[in-house]
Residue, then its C-alpha position, 0 to 999 in steps of 0.5 A: x499499500x503506497x503512501x501520502x510521501x508520494x502525493x502533492x503536499x495536503x494543505x496545513x491542519x491550522x492556519x491563522x485567521x483574523x477577528x475582533x475581540x469584544x467585551x462588555x464596556x469596551x471597543x473591539x480589538x483587532x485579534x487572531x485565532x489559529x484555527x483547524x483546517x477541514x478538507x473534503x475528503x472522497x473515499x473512492x474503491x475502484x473507481x467508485x466513490x463511497x463517500x465524502x467525508x470533511x477531515x483534518x487534512x493530516x494522516x489521511x492515510x490512516x483515516x482512508x485505511x481506518x474507514x475502509x475497514x470499520x465500515x465494512x469495505x475491506x476485512x484488513x489491510x491485506x484486501x488492498x491492492x493499492x491506494x493512493x491520495x490524490x490531492x485537487x484544488x477543491x479536496x482530497x481523493x483517497x483512491x482503494x483497488x481491492x478485488x471486485x468482489x469487496x468493490x461490491x459492499x460499496x452499493x450495500x454500505x453507501x453514505x451521502x456524497x456529504x457527511x457534515x463532521x461529527x454525524x457518523x451516520x449522516x446520509x445512510x440509506x436505511x435503519x438496517x444500516x445505522x443499527x448494524x450487527x458488529x462482531x463480538x470482539x475476542x478476550x482483548x487485554x486485561x488493564x491495571x484500573x490505574x492504567x484506565x483512569x489515567x488513560x484521559x489524562x494522558x491522551x491530553x499530551x498527544x493533542x498538539x492540534x488542539x492546543x493551538x486550535x482548541x477545536x479538535x478530537x483525539x483517539x489514542x491506543x493504549x497497550x497495557x504496561x507501555x501507554x499511549x503507543x499512538x494518537x490521532x487528532x481530527x475535526x470530526x470524532x469518528x475521523x479521529x477514531x478511524x485515522x487512530x485504526x488505520x495507523x494502528x493496521x498500518x503500523x502491523x498493529x492489532x487493535x485487540x492488543x490496547x485499548x481505544x482512548x477518546x476524547x469524546x462522548x460515546x455514540x452507537x457508531x464509535x462503539x460500532x467502529x471499535x467493535x469492527x476494529x476487534x478492539x474489546x475496550x473503550x474508555x471515554x472522557x464523556x458519557x455514552x448514549x444509551x444505545x452505545x451502552x446496549x451494543x457495547x454489552x451485546x458486542x462484549x466490549x468494556x465501556x468505560x465512560x466519564x473518565x476525569x480526574x481519576x474517576x470513571x464509570x465502567x457501563x458493561x464489561x468490568x472483567x477486563x479490569x484489574 
């Protein structure tokens, strides 16, 4: 699978923008802010567009690979015959070539041609796709409680783009005894997770060998993506939805949420925490 180095430069992940600062009882003052960039990214299989998502313009190879796996277009990196990123004036194409039998999955998992950030189910074609079955996860790993409780705080040091823009989600991969071994950022929480999963795969790793740590709330599609990647433990800083908990329970996935300041709530399958 070819990498991003063979493509023209991608847009910068952030840029300065002018603004006026307002305060009660004071005249407006000129200022500037570092803002996160976002670009349309078309994910294309054998010449057919599967989706166009808005994403932060870095680690797009990881994003495309993770998206392809978590949305069921491929079963692993070995399904990818070739891959390239094509940078256009108005966006980026992530072009996959896969066996034709897999390319036909495109028709079953087709999404709208524009998916707004932060909404992982926008534009799907049926309720069956929204509530799709996910595989039960394997045994996964066992985490010390101290590792689980410190994971979201540890992720903060892996968020340089968020530190500049204050508008970015992150996902990290926690390996028992090693801490966070990988992290990715994006304007969309679903994109950040796809980037992380793609990065673990591209590095020859297995998501079953660790836990996923998120800076966001836990919606059902994040649980679905984690289960599709084979990860058995999900840790998040904010609350899950009721459907996310029910889906995690059915998939055998350990769900730890509201993880802040050394405390957290375990919603299902606590047996992986010691």
